[in-house]
N, C-alpha and C positions, 0 to 999 in steps of 0.2 A: 504494500500500500504506500502510495506517495502523497504526502501532505504539502501543500503550498506554504512556503515560509515567507516568500517575498515576490511581489509582482514587479518585474523589471520594466516591461513594456507590453504592448498588446501581443507580442510574439514570443516572449521569453519570461519564464518564471523560475524561481529557485525553489526546489523541492527537497524534502527529506524523507527517507524511508524509515521503516520501523526500527532499524539498527542505528539510526542517527546519522546515516551517510547522506551528505548533501550532493545534489547534482543540478546542473542547468538543464532545463527542459525547453526545447524549441518546438513551436507549432503555430501555424497561422491562426491568429485570433485566440490563442490559448489564454492570454492574460486579460482579454477584454471582459470586464465585469467580474473578474476573479478576485477573491479575498483570501488573505492569509488564513490558514487553518482548514481551507477547503480540500477535499480529496480529489485527486486527479484520476479520471477514469482510465483503467489499465488497458482497455481494449482498443484505444485509439491507435490507428496505424500510420497516421500522418505526422507523428511526433518523433523527435529524436532526442535521446538522453545524451548529454555530453559530460563525460567524466574528466574534470580538470583538476590539476593539483591546486592546493590552497591559494598559492600566489596568483596563478592564472585566473582562478575563480574570482578572487577579490578584484583583480584588474578588470575582468570582463564585466562584473557588476558595476564597477565605477564607470567604465566606458559606456555601458548601455544606459546609464542615468543621464548621459550627456548628448547622445546622438539618437536619431530616429530608429525605430525598430526595424525598418525596412532593410537596413544594412546588414543586420545579422541574418535576416531572411535571405538576402542575396548570397551571403556567405554559405548558408545552408544549401541553397540550390547549386552553387558552384561545387561544393564538396560532393554532393550527390552526383553531379555530372562527372567529376573527376573519378569517383569510385566506380561509376558505370564504365569509365574508360580504362579501368584496371589500375588506377592510382590510389593506393591506400594511404590515408593521411592521419597524422597524429592530431588529437583534439585541440592542441595548441593553435591550430590554424584558425579556429573560431575567434580567437583574440587578435592575432596578428593581421589576418586578412580583413576582418570587419573594420578594424582601425584604419587599415590602408585604403579600403574602398571609400570610406567617409572622407578621409583626408584628400584623396585624389579628386573627388567631386568638389570639395571645398576649394582646392587649388584652381580647378577649372572655372568655378564661379568667380573667383577673385582674379582671373586672368593671369595666374602664375604658371608659367610653362617650365616644365623640367624635362629635358631631353634625355632619353635612355640611349646612350651611345653603344650599348651592347645588344640592342634589339635583334640585329641580324644573327649574332652568335647564339642568343637564346633560342630564336626560332629554329636554328639549325641543330643545336645540341640537345634541346629539350622540346622536340616537336609536339609530343602528346600534351605536355603541360601548356605549351603555347596555344594549341588549338582550344583547350579548355578556357584559356585566357581570352581568346577572341570571342568565344560564345558568352563568356562572362560580360564582356563589354556590351554585347547586344542586350543581355538581360538588364544591365545597368542603365542603358539608354531607354529601354522600354519602361522601367519602373521609376526612374528619377528624371528622365529627360536630358541627362548629361551625356553628350556625345564626346567621349574621350577618344584620342587618337589611337590607332592600332598598336603603336609601340607600347601603350600602356598594358597590352596583353603580356608583354615580356615581364613587367613588374609583377603582375599576378602570377605568372609562371614561376618567378623567383620564390614567392611565398609557398607555392605548391611544392616545389623541389625541396625547399628547406624543411618542409613538414612531412615529407614522404617517409613512410615506415620502411625500414630496412636499408635506406640510403646512408652512406657514410656521413657522420656528423660533421660536415664541413659547410662553410658558407658558400652558397651557390654564386653569390656575387664575386667572391674571390676566384672561384673556379672559372667563371666565364671571363673575368678580367684577365686571368693568366692565359686563357685560350686566345683572347683578343691580342694580347701582347705577342704570343708565339706566332700566330698567323700573320701578324704584321712583319715580324722578322723573316718568316718563310716567304712571304710575298715579295718583299723588297730584296732580300739577300739570296733567296733560292730561285727567283724567277718563276714562282708558281702563281698561276691565276686560279683562285679558288672559286668554284661554282657550286652552290648548294644543291643543284640538280645532278651534279656529277657523282658517280658511284665512288671514285677514289677520294674525292673531297669529303664525302660523308664518312667514309671509313677513317680518313685522317682526323676529322673533327671528333669522331667517336673515340679514337685512340687518345686524343688530347684531353677529352673529358675524363676518361679513366686515369690518365696520367696525372692531371691536376688534382683529382679527388684523392689519389694515392699520395701525392706530394703533401697535400695539406692535412692528411691524416697519418702522415709519417709511415707510409707503407710502400715506399719505393723499393725496387729490387736493389739489394745490397751487394750481390755478387756480380762480378764482371764476367760477362760472356765474351771472352777474347775472340772466339771463333766467329761469332756473328759480327762483332765490331771490325775484325780484320777483313772479313769477306766484304762487308759494306764499304770499307775504306778502299779496297782494291777495285771493286766493281762500280761503286757509285761515290767517288770522292767529292763531287759537288754536293750531293745530299748530306754526306757526313760533315762537310765544312759548314753547311747551314745548321745542322744539328748541334755542332760545336758552339755556334753562336748562341743557340738556345741555352746550352749548358752554361755558358759564361753569363748570360743574362739572368738565369735562375739563381746562380751562385751570388751574383752581385745584388739582385733585388730581393731575394728571399732567403739568402744565406743557407741554401741547401745544395749539397754536392750530389750530382747525378752520376750514376755509375756508367761504365762503358756499355753495359747491357741495355740500359735505358736509352742511351744515345744511339745504339745500334738499331733498336726497334723504331725509334723516332726517325732515324735516317731512312729506314725501310719504307715507312709511310710517305716521307717526303719524296723519295725516289719514285714511288707509284704516282704521286700527284704531279711530279714533274713530267712524267711520261704520258699523262692523260691529255 
């Protein structure tokens, strides 16, 4: 049995079960006319219980006291869309994405433009999350009238990626930022023209995604594969030279030493991209 402890807005209530465990309950109109102490009908199928830790729950309660309930409803619909697309999300997304959506609309209304210079990389590296972001913009426009630019889908995708269950606990902004830096080096030093529709480019960017995630979670290959590195040096010296520039950049900017094995695999993907 769930008892309403507090009505946050027309779509959100704070409930407590018989064991004293508190949860946030989402449902369209669930808070309308509701009073603390009332029992929540257990058979409702259009409601979602969100189990948050104490800090997130306090922050969400505080946030929902300041913004319209439609934004948490939007987050709920986006989460359902993401999960229908096979993306499993941590409940923390209800706090971070709700806050972001409200802030994004406020920025638009105040004519404050913030350019996401990593939108291309996000669209390419995280296509499923980006597509959910695009559909989220359509929902946002329908419900609030706010016509945010398509690049805002990349910001939504960042929140989804950072909340994905099972993904390494790294900041997707840092991951995509490093990918952007490396592709700049490869484009200018390696003479590679990257095309998101090209198979070799997609493979290369996927490799960079996992490389960056491993780098920021301290899981890079520690052993040197001298055979791969030596083979690539002999057969593809130009690709290795470009990969060495990447190694120097990572050492200088992130204070991380990359092994010959990592350089060899990076050169392998660069060589493929150069030949496409």
